[in-house]
PAFIVO-217457 format. One record per residue (C-alpha): residue number from 1; residue in three letters; x, y, z. Coordinates in Angstrom, 3 decimals, decimal comma, padded with zeros to 6 digits. Example, Ala and Ser with C-alpha at 12.3 -4.5 7.8 and 13.67 -1.06 7.14 Angstrom:
// residues 2
+-----+--------+----------+----------+----------+
| num | residu |        x |        y |        z |
+-----+--------+----------+----------+----------+
|   1 |    ALA |  012,300 | -004,500 |  007,800 |
|   2 |    SER |  013,670 | -001,060 |  007,140 |
+-----+--------+----------+----------+----------+
//
This chain:
// residues 255
+-----+--------+----------+----------+----------+
| num | residu |        x |        y |        z |
+-----+--------+----------+----------+----------+
|   1 |    UNK |  013,052 | -012,444 |  012,513 |
|   2 |    UNK |  015,273 | -012,477 |  009,449 |
|   3 |    UNK |  013,875 | -009,714 |  007,189 |
|   4 |    UNK |  015,061 | -011,638 |  004,130 |
|   5 |    UNK |  012,965 | -014,701 |  004,967 |
|   6 |    UNK |  009,190 | -014,264 |  004,465 |
|   7 |    UNK |  007,020 | -016,270 |  006,847 |
|   8 |    UNK |  003,569 | -015,470 |  005,485 |
|   9 |    UNK |  000,797 | -018,047 |  005,037 |
|  10 |    UNK | -000,840 | -015,587 |  002,605 |
|  11 |    UNK |  000,437 | -017,499 | -000,426 |
|  12 |    UNK | -001,891 | -020,405 |  000,408 |
|  13 |    UNK | -005,001 | -018,360 | -000,445 |
|  14 |    UNK | -004,772 | -019,148 | -004,148 |
|  15 |    UNK | -002,378 | -021,800 | -005,418 |
|  16 |    UNK | -002,006 | -020,183 | -008,817 |
|  17 |    UNK | -000,915 | -016,924 | -007,171 |
|  18 |    UNK |  002,037 | -018,355 | -005,267 |
|  19 |    UNK |  004,680 | -017,076 | -007,671 |
|  20 |    UNK |  003,162 | -013,603 | -007,520 |
|  21 |    UNK |  003,127 | -013,610 | -003,724 |
|  22 |    UNK |  006,761 | -014,693 | -003,719 |
|  23 |    UNK |  007,469 | -011,645 | -005,873 |
|  24 |    UNK |  005,519 | -009,443 | -003,472 |
|  25 |    UNK |  007,590 | -010,749 | -000,585 |
|  26 |    UNK |  010,811 | -009,944 | -002,419 |
|  27 |    UNK |  009,773 | -006,447 | -003,470 |
|  28 |    UNK |  011,416 | -004,568 | -000,629 |
|  29 |    UNK |  014,842 | -003,001 | -000,839 |
|  30 |    UNK |  017,589 | -005,583 | -000,829 |
|  31 |    UNK |  020,491 | -003,286 | -001,640 |
|  32 |    UNK |  024,085 | -004,436 | -001,018 |
|  33 |    UNK |  024,357 | -001,162 |  000,905 |
|  34 |    UNK |  021,607 | -002,114 |  003,322 |
|  35 |    UNK |  022,554 | -001,348 |  006,923 |
|  36 |    UNK |  026,091 | -000,299 |  006,053 |
|  37 |    UNK |  027,816 |  003,022 |  006,558 |
|  38 |    UNK |  027,790 |  003,744 |  002,819 |
|  39 |    UNK |  025,585 |  006,186 |  000,957 |
|  40 |    UNK |  022,578 |  004,557 | -000,701 |
|  41 |    UNK |  022,839 |  006,969 | -003,639 |
|  42 |    UNK |  026,536 |  007,162 | -004,481 |
|  43 |    UNK |  027,936 |  004,129 | -002,642 |
|  44 |    UNK |  030,722 |  006,123 | -001,030 |
|  45 |    UNK |  031,501 |  005,975 |  002,706 |
|  46 |    UNK |  029,407 |  008,380 |  004,756 |
|  47 |    UNK |  031,421 |  011,375 |  005,934 |
|  48 |    UNK |  029,840 |  014,059 |  008,094 |
|  49 |    UNK |  026,132 |  014,751 |  008,084 |
|  50 |    UNK |  023,748 |  012,251 |  006,522 |
|  51 |    UNK |  020,082 |  011,288 |  006,430 |
|  52 |    UNK |  018,318 |  007,962 |  006,962 |
|  53 |    UNK |  014,965 |  006,660 |  005,755 |
|  54 |    UNK |  012,568 |  004,068 |  007,150 |
|  55 |    UNK |  014,620 |  001,282 |  005,578 |
|  56 |    UNK |  017,792 |  002,389 |  007,396 |
|  57 |    UNK |  019,330 |  003,562 |  004,142 |
|  58 |    UNK |  021,881 |  006,345 |  004,600 |
|  59 |    UNK |  022,171 |  009,321 |  002,270 |
|  60 |    UNK |  024,942 |  011,908 |  002,093 |
|  61 |    UNK |  023,623 |  015,347 |  002,976 |
|  62 |    UNK |  025,007 |  016,673 | -000,326 |
|  63 |    UNK |  022,496 |  014,640 | -002,372 |
|  64 |    UNK |  018,919 |  015,790 | -003,005 |
|  65 |    UNK |  016,449 |  013,936 | -000,799 |
|  66 |    UNK |  014,082 |  012,408 | -003,322 |
|  67 |    UNK |  011,666 |  009,722 | -002,188 |
|  68 |    UNK |  010,276 |  006,830 | -004,176 |
|  69 |    UNK |  006,543 |  007,192 | -004,846 |
|  70 |    UNK |  006,125 |  003,431 | -004,417 |
|  71 |    UNK |  008,060 |  002,499 | -001,261 |
|  72 |    UNK |  008,654 |  005,966 |  000,260 |
|  73 |    UNK |  012,346 |  005,202 |  000,717 |
|  74 |    UNK |  015,213 |  007,263 | -000,649 |
|  75 |    UNK |  015,762 |  007,257 | -004,387 |
|  76 |    UNK |  019,017 |  005,649 | -005,430 |
|  77 |    UNK |  021,178 |  006,551 | -008,430 |
|  78 |    UNK |  018,998 |  004,361 | -010,653 |
|  79 |    UNK |  015,731 |  006,126 | -009,889 |
|  80 |    UNK |  013,605 |  007,479 | -012,717 |
|  81 |    UNK |  011,033 |  010,265 | -012,866 |
|  82 |    UNK |  007,537 |  008,977 | -013,606 |
|  83 |    UNK |  005,834 |  012,351 | -014,004 |
|  84 |    UNK |  004,523 |  015,100 | -011,797 |
|  85 |    UNK |  007,798 |  015,364 | -009,916 |
|  86 |    UNK |  007,490 |  011,797 | -008,656 |
|  87 |    UNK |  010,271 |  009,222 | -008,739 |
|  88 |    UNK |  010,591 |  005,454 | -008,725 |
|  89 |    UNK |  013,667 |  003,800 | -007,208 |
|  90 |    UNK |  015,497 |  001,013 | -009,020 |
|  91 |    UNK |  014,319 | -001,624 | -006,528 |
|  92 |    UNK |  010,658 | -000,831 | -007,132 |
|  93 |    UNK |  011,292 | -000,699 | -010,888 |
|  94 |    UNK |  012,400 | -004,334 | -010,687 |
|  95 |    UNK |  009,064 | -005,323 | -009,135 |
|  96 |    UNK |  006,594 | -003,078 | -010,943 |
|  97 |    UNK |  003,064 | -004,443 | -011,094 |
|  98 |    UNK |  001,440 | -005,393 | -014,384 |
|  99 |    UNK | -002,315 | -005,352 | -014,915 |
| 100 |    UNK | -002,278 | -009,150 | -014,835 |
| 101 |    UNK | -000,433 | -009,069 | -011,499 |
| 102 |    UNK | -002,962 | -006,620 | -010,078 |
| 103 |    UNK | -005,904 | -008,794 | -011,086 |
| 104 |    UNK | -004,314 | -011,764 | -009,312 |
| 105 |    UNK | -003,837 | -009,600 | -006,226 |
| 106 |    UNK | -007,511 | -008,638 | -006,329 |
| 107 |    UNK | -008,522 | -012,308 | -006,301 |
| 108 |    UNK | -006,344 | -012,925 | -003,253 |
| 109 |    UNK | -007,584 | -009,859 | -001,419 |
| 110 |    UNK | -011,244 | -010,655 | -002,099 |
| 111 |    UNK | -010,731 | -014,237 | -000,903 |
| 112 |    UNK | -009,028 | -013,047 |  002,268 |
| 113 |    UNK | -011,693 | -010,421 |  002,952 |
| 114 |    UNK | -014,408 | -013,044 |  002,579 |
| 115 |    UNK | -012,502 | -015,276 |  004,998 |
| 116 |    UNK | -012,398 | -012,595 |  007,729 |
| 117 |    UNK | -016,130 | -011,902 |  007,451 |
| 118 |    UNK | -016,493 | -009,040 |  004,965 |
| 119 |    UNK | -018,559 | -011,172 |  002,608 |
| 120 |    UNK | -018,655 | -011,056 | -001,159 |
| 121 |    UNK | -017,411 | -007,973 | -002,961 |
| 122 |    UNK | -018,921 | -007,316 | -006,370 |
| 123 |    UNK | -016,811 | -006,958 | -009,472 |
| 124 |    UNK | -015,363 | -003,606 | -010,504 |
| 125 |    UNK | -013,333 | -002,184 | -013,351 |
| 126 |    UNK | -009,607 | -001,730 | -012,687 |
| 127 |    UNK | -007,408 |  000,687 | -014,601 |
| 128 |    UNK | -003,768 |  001,693 | -014,155 |
| 129 |    UNK | -003,087 |  005,353 | -014,888 |
| 130 |    UNK | -000,145 |  007,747 | -015,094 |
| 131 |    UNK |  000,586 |  010,426 | -012,499 |
| 132 |    UNK | -000,825 |  013,064 | -014,862 |
| 133 |    UNK | -004,043 |  011,086 | -015,422 |
| 134 |    UNK | -004,502 |  010,626 | -011,669 |
| 135 |    UNK | -004,058 |  014,364 | -011,132 |
| 136 |    UNK | -006,782 |  015,042 | -013,694 |
| 137 |    UNK | -009,198 |  012,744 | -011,875 |
| 138 |    UNK | -008,689 |  013,964 | -008,320 |
| 139 |    UNK | -006,973 |  016,608 | -006,275 |
| 140 |    UNK | -004,364 |  015,689 | -003,713 |
| 141 |    UNK | -001,413 |  013,349 | -003,774 |
| 142 |    UNK | -003,115 |  009,961 | -004,106 |
| 143 |    UNK | -001,980 |  006,612 | -005,468 |
| 144 |    UNK | -005,424 |  005,061 | -005,830 |
| 145 |    UNK | -009,014 |  006,141 | -006,348 |
| 146 |    UNK | -012,302 |  004,251 | -006,016 |
| 147 |    UNK | -015,529 |  005,574 | -007,511 |
| 148 |    UNK | -019,042 |  004,475 | -008,377 |
| 149 |    UNK | -021,665 |  005,312 | -010,972 |
| 150 |    UNK | -024,895 |  003,682 | -009,947 |
| 151 |    UNK | -024,123 | -000,033 | -009,668 |
| 152 |    UNK | -020,896 |  000,282 | -011,617 |
| 153 |    UNK | -017,671 |  000,475 | -009,643 |
| 154 |    UNK | -014,184 |  001,566 | -010,624 |
| 155 |    UNK | -010,675 |  001,545 | -009,162 |
| 156 |    UNK | -007,873 |  003,587 | -010,674 |
| 157 |    UNK | -004,340 |  003,011 | -009,399 |
| 158 |    UNK | -001,029 |  004,602 | -010,251 |
| 159 |    UNK |  001,008 |  002,558 | -012,714 |
| 160 |    UNK |  004,594 |  001,373 | -012,119 |
| 161 |    UNK |  004,139 |  000,680 | -008,395 |
| 162 |    UNK |  005,907 | -002,251 | -006,734 |
| 163 |    UNK |  003,949 | -005,365 | -005,794 |
| 164 |    UNK |  003,938 | -004,556 | -002,084 |
| 165 |    UNK |  002,770 | -000,983 | -002,643 |
| 166 |    UNK |  000,119 | -002,102 | -005,131 |
| 167 |    UNK | -001,388 | -004,830 | -002,955 |
| 168 |    UNK | -001,797 | -002,340 | -000,077 |
| 169 |    UNK | -003,452 |  000,262 | -002,293 |
| 170 |    UNK | -005,819 | -002,308 | -003,778 |
| 171 |    UNK | -006,691 | -003,555 | -000,284 |
| 172 |    UNK | -007,603 |  000,033 |  000,647 |
| 173 |    UNK | -009,623 |  000,856 | -002,469 |
| 174 |    UNK | -011,523 | -002,435 | -002,441 |
| 175 |    UNK | -012,926 | -001,505 |  000,972 |
| 176 |    UNK | -014,266 |  001,714 | -000,562 |
| 177 |    UNK | -016,083 | -000,506 | -003,086 |
| 178 |    UNK | -017,348 | -002,584 | -000,149 |
| 179 |    UNK | -018,811 |  000,584 |  001,388 |
| 180 |    UNK | -020,343 |  001,744 | -001,914 |
| 181 |    UNK | -022,045 | -001,594 | -002,441 |
| 182 |    UNK | -023,600 | -001,530 |  001,025 |
| 183 |    UNK | -024,681 |  002,131 |  000,760 |
| 184 |    UNK | -022,658 |  003,107 |  003,828 |
| 185 |    UNK | -022,060 |  006,751 |  004,663 |
| 186 |    UNK | -019,434 |  006,809 |  007,402 |
| 187 |    UNK | -017,663 |  010,068 |  008,318 |
| 188 |    UNK | -014,715 |  010,632 |  006,002 |
| 189 |    UNK | -011,984 |  009,816 |  008,490 |
| 190 |    UNK | -013,782 |  006,647 |  009,621 |
| 191 |    UNK | -014,281 |  005,564 |  006,018 |
| 192 |    UNK | -010,614 |  006,141 |  005,176 |
| 193 |    UNK | -009,435 |  004,650 |  008,466 |
| 194 |    UNK | -011,452 |  001,506 |  007,755 |
| 195 |    UNK | -009,878 |  001,225 |  004,303 |
| 196 |    UNK | -006,415 |  001,694 |  005,780 |
| 197 |    UNK | -007,210 | -001,112 |  008,213 |
| 198 |    UNK | -007,646 | -003,288 |  005,124 |
| 199 |    UNK | -004,151 | -002,315 |  003,982 |
| 200 |    UNK | -002,868 | -003,170 |  007,459 |
| 201 |    UNK | -004,565 | -006,564 |  007,291 |
| 202 |    UNK | -002,953 | -007,483 |  003,976 |
| 203 |    UNK |  000,458 | -006,046 |  004,867 |
| 204 |    UNK |  000,343 | -008,117 |  008,068 |
| 205 |    UNK | -000,053 | -011,271 |  006,004 |
| 206 |    UNK |  002,967 | -010,542 |  003,802 |
| 207 |    UNK |  005,473 | -010,023 |  006,637 |
| 208 |    UNK |  008,471 | -008,473 |  004,914 |
| 209 |    UNK |  010,506 | -005,400 |  005,719 |
| 210 |    UNK |  008,684 | -003,440 |  003,016 |
| 211 |    UNK |  005,252 | -004,330 |  004,406 |
| 212 |    UNK |  006,406 | -003,572 |  007,959 |
| 213 |    UNK |  007,512 | -000,104 |  006,839 |
| 214 |    UNK |  004,112 |  000,414 |  005,229 |
| 215 |    UNK |  002,428 | -000,518 |  008,528 |
| 216 |    UNK |  004,680 |  001,922 |  010,383 |
| 217 |    UNK |  003,677 |  004,640 |  007,929 |
| 218 |    UNK | -000,002 |  003,924 |  008,586 |
| 219 |    UNK |  000,569 |  004,218 |  012,316 |
| 220 |    UNK |  002,550 |  007,457 |  012,069 |
| 221 |    UNK |  000,552 |  009,209 |  009,334 |
| 222 |    UNK | -000,027 |  012,815 |  010,547 |
| 223 |    UNK | -003,099 |  013,311 |  008,338 |
| 224 |    UNK | -006,239 |  014,221 |  010,348 |
| 225 |    UNK | -008,272 |  012,131 |  007,895 |
| 226 |    UNK | -006,153 |  009,102 |  007,013 |
| 227 |    UNK | -003,825 |  008,963 |  010,013 |
| 228 |    UNK | -006,300 |  009,867 |  012,752 |
| 229 |    UNK | -008,980 |  007,779 |  011,046 |
| 230 |    UNK | -006,742 |  004,728 |  010,921 |
| 231 |    UNK | -005,719 |  005,058 |  014,565 |
| 232 |    UNK | -009,358 |  005,377 |  015,654 |
| 233 |    UNK | -010,470 |  002,317 |  013,678 |
| 234 |    UNK | -007,358 |  000,338 |  014,636 |
| 235 |    UNK | -007,980 |  000,914 |  018,359 |
| 236 |    UNK | -011,519 | -000,402 |  017,920 |
| 237 |    UNK | -010,192 | -003,358 |  015,907 |
| 238 |    UNK | -007,739 | -004,214 |  018,701 |
| 239 |    UNK | -010,694 | -004,491 |  021,102 |
| 240 |    UNK | -013,424 | -005,981 |  018,928 |
| 241 |    UNK | -011,682 | -007,618 |  015,962 |
| 242 |    UNK | -013,013 | -007,626 |  012,419 |
| 243 |    UNK | -016,481 | -008,724 |  013,521 |
| 244 |    UNK | -016,808 | -005,649 |  015,713 |
| 245 |    UNK | -015,419 | -003,278 |  013,099 |
| 246 |    UNK | -017,725 | -004,636 |  010,399 |
| 247 |    UNK | -020,766 | -004,279 |  012,676 |
| 248 |    UNK | -019,738 | -000,720 |  013,497 |
| 249 |    UNK | -019,358 |  000,164 |  009,824 |
| 250 |    UNK | -022,721 | -001,353 |  008,930 |
| 251 |    UNK | -024,250 |  001,084 |  011,405 |
| 252 |    UNK | -023,488 |  003,882 |  008,932 |
| 253 |    UNK | -026,146 |  002,704 |  006,464 |
| 254 |    UNK | -027,473 |  005,568 |  004,352 |
| 255 |    UNK | -031,111 |  006,510 |  004,808 |
+-----+--------+----------+----------+----------+
//
């Protein structure tokens, strides 16, 4: 498959979102240095030891290995610091998500989730926050956070993320809202693994190099909560599909 040619039917979910989905499909690295023997950071020919990332970018060993908070690839010479020691590469800067973009993504995700049997998901408040604001709300290195207060639901996501990164995070957090609304109390790694399965589902619809890297990262995540949880839920999904996974999750109803 040509990684530059998206093949996803996902854009048909909402006609008015087609331009946004086209942007999502383009929001992976398309550097002129891609798959060459030149350094992604300085553009010079690679000599001696070098590093590679999940996008097959090469980096001279003399450069600091900084990773983009959005795509997890190497930072190039145009990267910027966005706070808290986190960086955003120039490619992801070109496709940063606005609040309007994110709301369109939410409509698409909710429509797709309803289509695969998850049912209606109630409305929630969405807010984009800085790295510092996210750190004040929660411990750990997270890009998104879902919470509830009675029947009110909230999602906070890190600002400045690329379209592909944002749609995966929203897909994850929306499934936390789904669990809140149904009063489910699954073990932590099952809850997070289920939400990561949502990210997998949406990434699978986009079908670009960036989304494929995100899927690979889900599969290889060493976290005992997120990584192990995803692999457990994904194995069950491979056997029973979404209908089976949903039934399993509904078995965790709180008393």
